[in-house]
N, CA, C and O of each residue as an XYZ file, in Angstrom:
700
protein
N       0.896     -1.200     -0.034
C      -0.025     -0.013      0.010
C       0.904      1.248      0.026
O       1.836      1.356      0.823
N       0.589      2.179     -0.899
C       1.323      3.477     -0.960
C       0.439      4.576     -0.473
O      -0.757      4.402     -0.239
N       1.044      5.684     -0.331
C       0.334      6.869      0.131
C       0.607      7.971     -0.843
O       1.757      8.119     -1.255
N      -0.361      8.757     -1.243
C      -0.084      9.889     -2.149
C       0.831     10.921     -1.477
O       0.825     11.088     -0.258
N       1.626     11.614     -2.328
C       2.409     12.705     -1.949
C       1.458     13.870     -1.551
O       1.734     14.578     -0.583
N       0.400     14.059     -2.255
C      -0.602     15.060     -1.960
C      -1.914     14.691     -2.609
O      -1.954     14.079     -3.676
N      -2.979     15.073     -1.947
C      -4.303     14.916     -2.417
C      -4.996     16.297     -2.501
O      -5.114     17.011     -1.505
N      -5.423     16.627     -3.653
C      -6.157     17.933     -3.815
C      -7.687     17.748     -3.866
O      -8.215     16.938     -4.627
N      -8.401     18.574     -2.982
C      -9.803     18.518     -2.955
C     -10.296     20.052     -3.183
O      -9.541     21.006     -2.999
N     -11.508     20.167     -3.560
C     -12.085     21.478     -3.807
C     -13.254     21.410     -4.789
O     -13.545     20.382     -5.399
N     -13.868     22.506     -4.897
C     -15.085     22.601     -5.829
C     -14.703     22.414     -7.274
O     -13.535     22.516     -7.650
N     -15.736     22.131     -8.097
C     -15.436     22.091     -9.535
C     -14.930     23.398    -10.037
O     -15.379     24.456     -9.597
N     -13.990     23.344    -10.963
C     -13.466     24.533    -11.606
C     -12.369     25.274    -10.836
O     -11.922     26.335    -11.271
N     -11.923     24.712     -9.672
C     -10.946     25.435     -8.871
C      -9.473     25.151     -9.437
O      -8.500     25.806     -9.063
N      -9.402     24.122    -10.364
C      -8.093     23.934    -10.932
C      -7.292     22.714    -10.347
O      -6.070     22.643    -10.480
N      -7.991     21.809     -9.728
C      -7.351     20.661     -9.111
C      -6.531     19.872    -10.151
O      -5.407     19.466     -9.858
N      -7.056     19.658    -11.314
C      -6.354     18.805    -12.300
C      -5.033     19.528    -12.818
O      -3.956     18.937    -12.890
N      -5.203     20.786    -13.152
C      -4.039     21.562    -13.642
C      -2.967     21.685    -12.567
O      -1.785     21.529    -12.875
N      -3.342     21.965    -11.291
C      -2.406     22.097    -10.243
C      -1.731     20.758     -9.994
O      -0.520     20.704     -9.784
N      -2.538     19.625    -10.016
C      -1.945     18.357     -9.763
C      -0.889     18.084    -10.786
O       0.175     17.574    -10.432
N      -1.114     18.383    -11.995
C      -0.111     18.039    -13.101
C       1.116     18.891    -12.817
O       2.207     18.328    -12.902
N       1.075     20.131    -12.503
C       2.190     20.979    -12.307
C       2.939     20.536    -11.041
O       4.170     20.518    -11.040
N       2.222     20.178     -9.963
C       2.785     19.747     -8.731
C       3.520     18.403     -8.992
O       4.649     18.224     -8.536
N       2.930     17.533     -9.668
C       3.589     16.267    -10.045
C       4.859     16.449    -10.798
O       5.853     15.774    -10.531
N       4.843     17.391    -11.779
C       6.033     17.674    -12.495
C       7.165     18.228    -11.688
O       8.324     17.846    -11.849
N       6.797     19.165    -10.785
C       7.841     19.804     -9.888
C       8.359     18.840     -8.857
O       9.447     19.044     -8.320
N       7.632     17.820     -8.571
C       8.044     16.852     -7.498
C       8.586     15.588     -8.104
O       8.989     14.700     -7.353
N       8.624     15.445     -9.398
C       9.102     14.248    -10.066
C       8.183     13.008     -9.872
O       8.665     11.876     -9.920
N       6.912     13.215     -9.662
C       5.943     12.187     -9.535
C       4.964     12.229    -10.678
O       5.225     12.902    -11.675
N       3.877     11.560    -10.580
C       2.804     11.628    -11.522
C       1.515     12.107    -10.901
O       1.365     12.090     -9.679
N       0.542     12.554    -11.767
C      -0.623     13.048    -11.329
C      -1.747     12.038    -11.718
O      -1.687     11.411    -12.775
N      -2.747     11.904    -10.855
C      -3.947     11.065    -11.177
C      -5.155     11.825    -10.815
O      -5.274     12.325     -9.696
N      -6.083     11.930    -11.757
C      -7.368     12.611    -11.604
C      -8.502     11.555    -11.566
O      -8.656     10.741    -12.477
N      -9.236     11.609    -10.536
C     -10.280     10.523    -10.379
C     -11.414     10.681    -11.352
O     -12.049      9.684    -11.697
N     -11.716     11.910    -11.827
C     -12.780     12.121    -12.840
C     -12.292     11.494    -14.131
O     -13.054     10.815    -14.819
N     -10.989     11.722    -14.478
C     -10.482     11.125    -15.687
C     -10.445      9.553    -15.574
O     -10.589      8.860    -16.581
N     -10.248      9.009    -14.324
C     -10.225      7.609    -14.162
C     -11.645      7.066    -14.469
O     -11.808      6.026    -15.107
N     -12.643      7.800    -13.998
C     -13.975      7.293    -14.257
C     -14.334      7.301    -15.671
O     -15.007      6.385    -16.141
N     -13.916      8.302    -16.392
C     -14.209      8.377    -17.848
C     -13.472      7.205    -18.538
O     -14.012      6.535    -19.418
N     -12.224      6.993    -18.101
C     -11.448      5.941    -18.794
C     -12.061      4.545    -18.425
O     -12.176      3.718    -19.330
N     -12.430      4.259    -17.254
C     -12.994      2.989    -16.873
C     -14.384      2.685    -17.453
O     -14.703      1.561    -17.840
N     -15.220      3.796    -17.488
C     -16.604      3.571    -17.994
C     -16.786      3.834    -19.471
O     -17.714      3.321    -20.097
N     -15.892      4.639    -20.024
C     -16.003      5.087    -21.419
C     -17.119      6.055    -21.611
O     -17.612      6.240    -22.724
N     -17.542      6.709    -20.483
C     -18.624      7.727    -20.598
C     -18.200      8.934    -19.819
O     -17.430      8.834    -18.864
N     -18.710     10.097    -20.230
C     -18.399     11.341    -19.540
C     -19.210     11.343    -18.199
O     -20.198     10.636    -18.003
N     -18.699     12.176    -17.351
C     -19.361     12.396    -16.064
C     -20.818     12.851    -16.289
O     -21.748     12.350    -15.656
N     -20.976     13.777    -17.175
C     -22.324     14.357    -17.452
C     -23.258     13.198    -17.930
O     -24.428     13.145    -17.550
N     -22.714     12.273    -18.771
C     -23.537     11.210    -19.329
C     -23.917     10.203    -18.192
O     -25.042      9.707    -18.132
N     -22.947      9.933    -17.314
C     -23.292      8.976    -16.192
C     -24.376      9.633    -15.338
O     -25.328      8.950    -14.959
N     -24.277     10.938    -15.013
C     -25.283     11.626    -14.216
C     -26.633     11.500    -14.919
O     -27.626     11.185    -14.264
N     -26.704     11.738    -16.256
C     -27.911     11.719    -17.004
C     -28.543     10.332    -17.062
O     -29.757     10.191    -16.916
N     -27.711      9.300    -17.278
C     -28.276      8.015    -17.522
C     -28.429      7.201    -16.286
O     -29.293      6.325    -16.251
N     -27.650      7.427    -15.268
C     -27.779      6.580    -13.986
C     -27.962      7.411    -12.724
O     -28.217      6.840    -11.664
N     -27.845      8.715    -12.789
C     -28.096      9.517    -11.704
C     -26.974      9.813    -10.766
O     -25.933      9.159    -10.834
N     -27.139     10.784     -9.881
C     -25.994     11.172     -9.007
C     -25.637      9.987     -7.965
O     -24.454      9.726     -7.745
N     -26.609      9.322     -7.371
C     -26.220      8.328     -6.334
C     -25.321      7.284     -6.974
O     -24.334      6.884     -6.358
N     -25.629      6.809     -8.227
C     -24.712      5.858     -8.883
C     -23.353      6.462     -9.167
O     -22.331      5.792     -9.016
N     -23.329      7.736     -9.583
C     -21.988      8.350     -9.878
C     -21.205      8.470     -8.617
O     -19.997      8.236     -8.629
N     -21.861      8.841     -7.470
C     -21.109      9.007     -6.185
C     -20.564      7.696     -5.651
O     -19.518      7.656     -5.005
N     -21.259      6.673     -5.920
C     -20.774      5.325     -5.537
C     -19.504      4.879     -6.394
O     -18.514      4.339     -5.902
N     -19.659      5.157     -7.648
C     -18.510      4.884     -8.594
C     -17.335      5.808     -8.231
O     -16.202      5.330     -8.170
N     -17.551      7.070     -7.995
C     -16.605      8.035     -7.589
C     -15.856      7.592     -6.385
O     -14.631      7.699     -6.347
N     -16.603      7.057     -5.317
C     -15.959      6.579     -4.145
C     -14.995      5.437     -4.419
O     -13.855      5.418     -3.955
N     -15.507      4.485     -5.196
C     -14.663      3.314     -5.529
C     -13.324      3.730     -6.288
O     -12.248      3.180     -6.055
N     -13.482      4.690     -7.158
C     -12.265      5.159     -7.939
C     -11.400      5.932     -7.007
O     -10.182      5.763     -7.056
N     -11.936      6.777     -6.153
C     -11.161      7.578     -5.262
C     -10.439      6.682     -4.268
O      -9.254      6.890     -4.011
N     -11.111      5.702     -3.709
C     -10.471      4.795     -2.746
C      -9.315      4.080     -3.438
O      -8.239      3.987     -2.848
N      -9.473      3.592     -4.602
C      -8.384      2.932     -5.385
C      -7.157      3.845     -5.584
O      -6.013      3.437     -5.385
N      -7.433      5.049     -5.969
C      -6.394      6.005     -6.255
C      -5.618      6.396     -4.924
O      -4.404      6.598     -4.934
N      -6.331      6.481     -3.878
C      -5.678      6.779     -2.576
C      -4.847      5.597     -2.040
O      -3.861      5.785     -1.328
N      -5.266      4.402     -2.397
C      -4.478      3.194     -1.989
C      -3.322      2.974     -2.947
O      -2.265      2.543     -2.487
N      -3.436      3.231     -4.221
C      -2.458      2.817     -5.214
C      -1.468      3.908     -5.697
O      -0.374      3.583     -6.160
N      -1.827      5.120     -5.595
C      -1.029      6.135     -6.222
C      -0.088      6.880     -5.261
O      -0.507      7.366     -4.210
N       1.110      6.951     -5.624
C       2.194      7.630     -4.705
C       2.446      9.007     -5.115
O       3.220      9.683     -4.438
N       1.854      9.521     -6.194
C       2.124     10.845     -6.658
C       1.036     11.854     -6.122
O       0.710     11.850     -4.935
N       0.527     12.658     -6.982
C      -0.462     13.687     -6.643
C      -1.800     13.208     -7.103
O      -1.898     12.787     -8.256
N      -2.889     13.233     -6.279
C      -4.191     12.814     -6.622
C      -5.084     14.028     -6.594
O      -5.091     14.792     -5.628
N      -5.866     14.207     -7.701
C      -6.882     15.275     -7.719
C      -8.229     14.505     -7.656
O      -8.610     13.742     -8.543
N      -8.885     14.773     -6.558
C     -10.228     14.116     -6.443
C     -11.310     14.980     -7.116
O     -11.192     16.201     -7.217
N     -12.373     14.284     -7.575
C     -13.517     15.021     -8.147
C     -14.082     15.861     -7.037
O     -13.940     15.560     -5.851
N     -14.741     16.943     -7.467
C     -15.288     17.987     -6.523
C     -16.238     17.465     -5.502
O     -16.325     17.997     -4.395
N     -17.006     16.355     -5.878
C     -17.996     15.845     -4.942
C     -17.497     14.641     -4.188
O     -18.273     14.086     -3.409
N     -16.244     14.174     -4.351
C     -15.801     12.959     -3.724
C     -15.915     12.932     -2.191
O     -16.124     11.893     -1.565
N     -15.761     14.160     -1.620
C     -15.866     14.315     -0.108
C     -17.223     14.067      0.427
O     -17.378     13.875      1.633
N     -18.254     14.060     -0.437
C     -19.605     13.890      0.022
C     -19.752     12.397      0.561
O     -20.578     12.176      1.447
N     -19.037     11.457      0.089
C     -19.148     10.082      0.423
C     -18.378      9.881      1.789
O     -17.193     10.200      1.884
N     -19.073      9.354      2.821
C     -18.410      9.206      4.109
C     -17.175      8.247      3.999
O     -16.188      8.431      4.711
N     -17.245      7.239      3.110
C     -16.104      6.306      2.915
C     -14.844      6.990      2.326
O     -13.700      6.641      2.618
N     -15.149      7.982      1.483
C     -13.992      8.775      0.911
C     -13.385      9.611      2.022
O     -12.162      9.669      2.154
N     -14.207     10.249      2.810
C     -13.634     11.134      3.871
C     -12.849     10.206      4.813
O     -11.804     10.629      5.308
N     -13.274      9.006      5.082
C     -12.573      8.118      6.027
C     -11.214      7.678      5.380
O     -10.205      7.536      6.072
N     -11.227      7.475      4.068
C      -9.955      7.115      3.380
C      -8.999      8.237      3.367
O      -7.801      8.003      3.212
N      -9.451      9.468      3.521
C      -8.551     10.621      3.487
C      -7.874     10.909      4.785
O      -6.931     11.699      4.829
N      -8.338     10.275      5.875
C      -7.751     10.465      7.158
C      -6.292     10.190      7.204
O      -5.866      9.105      6.808
N      -5.478     11.140      7.679
C      -4.098     10.905      7.819
C      -3.283     11.255      6.552
O      -2.053     11.229      6.590
N      -3.941     11.572      5.464
C      -3.223     11.831      4.225
C      -2.956     13.362      4.031
O      -3.662     14.180      4.621
N      -1.948     13.742      3.213
C      -1.695     15.123      3.040
C      -2.689     15.739      2.075
O      -2.418     15.839      0.878
N      -3.840     16.152      2.588
C      -4.888     16.672      1.829
C      -4.861     18.203      1.818
O      -4.685     18.816      2.870
N      -5.032     18.824      0.660
C      -4.965     20.240      0.503
C      -6.277     20.665     -0.167
O      -6.617     20.223     -1.265
N      -6.989     21.533      0.534
C      -8.267     22.113     -0.013
C      -7.912     23.325     -0.826
O      -7.430     24.316     -0.278
N      -8.139     23.271     -2.143
C      -8.024     24.470     -3.034
C      -9.313     25.253     -2.935
O     -10.368     24.809     -3.389
N      -9.214     26.393     -2.352
C     -10.394     27.199     -2.112
C     -10.414     28.338     -3.178
O      -9.391     28.893     -3.580
N     -11.646     28.622     -3.584
C     -11.819     29.755     -4.614
C     -13.038     30.494     -4.323
O     -13.947     29.994     -3.660
N     -13.083     31.710     -4.818
C     -14.297     32.533     -4.740
C     -15.216     32.259     -5.952
O     -14.771     31.852     -7.025
N     -16.475     32.496     -5.728
C     -17.457     32.270     -6.752
C     -17.101     32.912     -8.072
O     -17.254     32.278     -9.116
N     -16.627     34.158     -8.066
C     -16.310     34.853     -9.276
C     -15.166     34.205    -10.046
O     -15.197     34.152    -11.276
N     -14.208     33.736     -9.368
C     -13.081     33.031     -9.994
C     -13.565     31.749    -10.727
O     -13.235     31.498    -11.886
N     -14.337     30.986    -10.003
C     -14.838     29.758    -10.618
C     -15.818     29.978    -11.751
O     -15.777     29.249    -12.743
N     -16.669     30.929    -11.639
C     -17.595     31.317    -12.653
C     -16.884     31.665    -13.930
O     -17.245     31.234    -15.025
N     -15.839     32.478    -13.740
C     -15.019     32.955    -14.965
C     -14.387     31.729    -15.626
O     -14.417     31.619    -16.852
N     -13.809     30.793    -14.840
C     -13.189     29.600    -15.389
C     -14.137     28.652    -16.137
O     -13.796     28.111    -17.188
N     -15.377     28.460    -15.546
C     -16.337     27.533    -16.090
C     -17.362     28.110    -17.073
O     -18.228     27.396    -17.579
N     -17.243     29.401    -17.327
C     -18.277     30.051    -18.231
C     -18.321     29.211    -19.542
O     -17.289     28.964    -20.167
N     -19.483     28.804    -19.916
C     -19.756     28.016    -21.125
C     -19.362     26.581    -21.048
O     -19.493     25.877    -22.049
N     -18.887     26.089    -19.927
C     -18.451     24.746    -19.812
C     -19.641     23.854    -19.403
O     -20.150     24.021    -18.295
N     -20.099     22.931    -20.235
C     -21.239     22.141    -19.847
C     -20.936     20.758    -19.220
O     -21.781     19.865    -19.155
N     -19.640     20.644    -18.754
C     -19.193     19.351    -18.265
C     -19.403     19.199    -16.774
O     -19.000     18.186    -16.203
N     -20.027     20.178    -16.120
C     -20.295     20.150    -14.700
C     -21.780     19.996    -14.419
O     -22.539     20.963    -14.366
N     -22.184     18.652    -14.229
C     -23.605     18.428    -14.217
C     -24.415     19.153    -13.121
O     -25.608     19.400    -13.299
N     -23.760     19.497    -11.972
C     -24.439     20.173    -10.900
C     -24.467     21.659    -11.018
O     -25.066     22.351    -10.195
N     -23.805     22.167    -12.064
C     -23.663     23.645    -12.116
C     -24.157     24.056    -13.599
O     -23.610     25.014    -14.146
N     -25.064     23.429    -14.181
C     -25.483     23.715    -15.511
C     -26.493     24.840    -15.648
O     -26.547     25.527    -16.669
N     -27.294     25.019    -14.601
C     -28.301     26.105    -14.727
C     -28.206     26.978    -13.439
O     -27.919     26.478    -12.351
N     -28.440     28.199    -13.597
C     -28.339     29.108    -12.385
C     -27.059     28.959    -11.621
O     -27.031     28.767    -10.405
N     -25.976     29.059    -12.405
C     -24.664     28.745    -11.822
C     -24.338     29.304    -10.444
O     -23.942     28.566     -9.542
N     -24.505     30.600    -10.291
C     -24.098     31.239     -9.049
C     -24.839     30.671     -7.812
O     -24.254     30.378     -6.769
N     -26.173     30.539     -8.010
C     -26.995     29.991     -6.937
C     -26.667     28.553     -6.618
O     -26.594     28.149     -5.457
N     -26.468     27.777     -7.694
C     -26.071     26.345     -7.424
C     -24.755     26.182     -6.869
O     -24.572     25.284     -6.047
N     -23.745     27.000     -7.246
C     -22.415     26.966     -6.647
C     -22.464     27.344     -5.190
O     -21.855     26.685     -4.348
N     -23.151     28.353     -4.904
C     -23.217     28.759     -3.452
C     -23.887     27.689     -2.597
O     -23.461     27.413     -1.475
N     -24.949     27.089     -3.149
C     -25.600     25.975     -2.361
C     -24.698     24.802     -2.188
O     -24.585     24.226     -1.106
N     -24.030     24.442     -3.313
C     -23.128     23.298     -3.233
C     -22.015     23.577     -2.218
O     -21.692     22.687     -1.431
N     -21.431     24.741     -2.201
C     -20.357     25.070     -1.275
C     -20.827     25.122      0.205
O     -20.061     24.849      1.130
N     -22.116     25.482      0.384
C     -22.659     25.514      1.698
C     -22.621     24.073      2.363
O     -22.480     23.910      3.575
N     -22.753     23.110      1.497
C     -22.757     21.744      1.957
C     -21.280     21.182      1.959
O     -20.881     20.507      2.908
N     -20.544     21.453      0.961
C     -19.231     20.929      0.797
C     -18.096     21.564      1.530
O     -17.168     20.872      1.947
N     -18.138     22.903      1.710
C     -17.003     23.569      2.362
C     -16.714     22.947      3.700
O     -15.529     22.751      3.969
N     -17.672     22.597      4.612
C     -17.335     22.041      5.864
C     -16.603     20.657      5.657
O     -15.670     20.299      6.375
N     -17.088     19.941      4.653
C     -16.489     18.610      4.312
C     -15.044     18.723      3.856
O     -14.185     17.959      4.295
N     -14.759     19.750      2.907
C     -13.469     19.985      2.466
C     -12.563     20.283      3.653
O     -11.476     19.723      3.799
N     -13.055     21.190      4.496
C     -12.249     21.631      5.679
C     -11.977     20.462      6.648
O     -10.938     20.414      7.306
N     -12.952     19.508      6.717
C     -12.860     18.417      7.686
C     -11.750     17.420      7.300
O     -11.200     16.737      8.163
N     -11.417     17.342      5.960
C     -10.449     16.385      5.552
C      -9.059     17.040      5.226
O      -8.070     16.333      5.033
N      -9.014     18.351      5.173
C      -7.858     19.027      4.747
C      -6.758     19.264      5.871
O      -7.078     19.643      6.997
N      -5.563     19.041      5.532
C      -4.441     19.317      6.359
C      -4.099     20.845      6.251
O      -3.670     21.499      7.202
N      -4.338     21.357      4.972
C      -4.067     22.767      4.728
C      -5.056     23.254      3.659
O      -5.631     22.501      2.874
N      -5.201     24.613      3.707
C      -6.106     25.288      2.697
C      -5.261     26.239      1.918
O      -4.469     26.976      2.505
N      -5.400     26.256      0.586
C      -4.746     27.143     -0.318
C      -5.714     27.880     -1.115
O      -6.523     27.273     -1.816
N      -5.685     29.142     -1.054
C      -6.556     30.018     -1.859
C      -6.066     30.078     -3.313
O      -4.857     30.202     -3.508
N      -6.863     30.003     -4.282
C      -6.523     30.031     -5.680
C      -6.747     31.472     -6.243
O      -6.354     31.778     -7.369
N      -7.400     32.353     -5.407
C      -7.821     33.680     -5.922
C      -6.596     34.486     -6.457
O      -5.627     34.706     -5.731
N      -6.665     34.906     -7.705
C      -5.664     35.783     -8.299
C      -4.364     35.069     -8.610
O      -3.356     35.709     -8.914
N      -4.380     33.758     -8.536
C      -3.109     32.994     -8.798
C      -3.275     32.150    -10.030
O      -4.354     31.683    -10.396
N      -2.037     31.977    -10.688
C      -2.003     31.001    -11.840
C      -1.890     29.597    -11.225
O      -1.553     29.473    -10.047
N      -2.167     28.531    -12.009
C      -1.978     27.178    -11.525
C      -0.570     26.976    -11.008
O      -0.407     26.261    -10.019
N       0.463     27.556    -11.606
C       1.740     27.395    -11.131
C       1.999     27.995     -9.768
O       2.723     27.438     -8.943
N       1.401     29.120     -9.561
C       1.522     29.739     -8.229
C       0.715     29.026     -7.171
O       1.066     29.061     -5.991
N      -0.343     28.390     -7.566
C      -1.135     27.613     -6.637
C      -0.309     26.353     -6.284
O      -0.282     25.932     -5.127
N       0.355     25.765     -7.280
C       1.196     24.571     -6.978
C       2.335     24.903     -6.097
O       2.709     24.076     -5.266
N       2.926     26.073     -6.219
C       3.954     26.508     -5.249
C       3.409     26.680     -3.818
O       4.077     26.319     -2.849
N       2.163     27.249     -3.694
C       1.559     27.379     -2.463
C       1.216     26.093     -1.790
O       1.318     25.949     -0.572
N       0.775     25.090     -2.666
C       0.551     23.765     -2.112
C       1.832     23.130     -1.585
O       1.846     22.529     -0.511
N       2.933     23.274     -2.375
C       4.208     22.753     -1.840
C       4.566     23.293     -0.466
O       4.941     22.593      0.474
N       4.406     24.649     -0.447
C       4.703     25.247      0.900
C       3.767     24.770      1.992
O       4.160     24.578      3.143
N       2.513     24.584      1.596
C       1.541     24.104      2.645
C       1.872     22.711      3.126
O       1.694     22.398      4.303
N       2.353     21.868      2.222
C       2.688     20.495      2.508
C       3.900     20.454      3.533
O       4.000     19.550      4.362
N       4.728     21.395      3.433
C       5.947     21.363      4.278
C       5.812     22.218      5.519
O       6.649     22.190      6.421
N       4.755     22.964      5.535
C       4.483     23.931      6.651
C       3.578     23.336      7.676
O       3.227     22.158      7.607
N       3.180     24.182      8.671
C       2.294     23.702      9.739
C       0.920     23.347      9.139
O       0.566     23.925      8.112
N       0.117     22.419      9.727
C      -1.145     22.071      9.255
C      -2.199     23.177      9.382
O      -2.087     24.079     10.212
N      -3.169     23.080      8.576
C      -4.370     23.912      8.560
C      -4.113     25.384      8.448
O      -3.101     25.896      8.927
N      -5.044     26.067      7.807
C      -4.941     27.526      7.610
C      -4.783     27.818      6.138
O      -4.518     26.915      5.345
N      -4.941     29.058      5.773
C      -4.889     29.431      4.344
C      -3.518     29.820      4.033
O      -2.991     30.748      4.647
N      -2.871     29.135      3.069
C      -1.524     29.521      2.655
C      -1.657     30.706      1.774
O      -2.501     30.748      0.879
N      -0.803     31.696      2.031
C      -0.933     33.001      1.370
C      -0.303     32.917     -0.041
O      -0.301     33.904     -0.776
């Protein structure tokens, strides 16, 4: 059993995948994105799984894929935005170097404008995002060793802040 170098959690559109790739490159490891794993395993997009089988089915599949990544991958793992909703995934994250990538609504809205690949944020984006975060923010915080704000930062700058957070004292927002 291996342990990831870092696990990135946060809402859709915060840049987990991009930051994971940069972080992996800078640390000489590899990045693994659980949403990409789901697409590879099922041959279907996240949107299509939601539409055809519903959110409960997707969350169960997401948990299985996340648990496997956390057990098997020694590099950087980027979890899907809703992975922390599953209690089993939160349990699997205990003791791991989890970093919550936090973002403001405006930042995420600008990144995801016109992107139809986020099934829970397809209509009434701002309202849905705020509602989603009211549920998920406490979950992200409950599993995180550190919090890194993405506001006004490039993915490379966020990766540097994550590196600093991983070597610094636990919890709090890395500047």
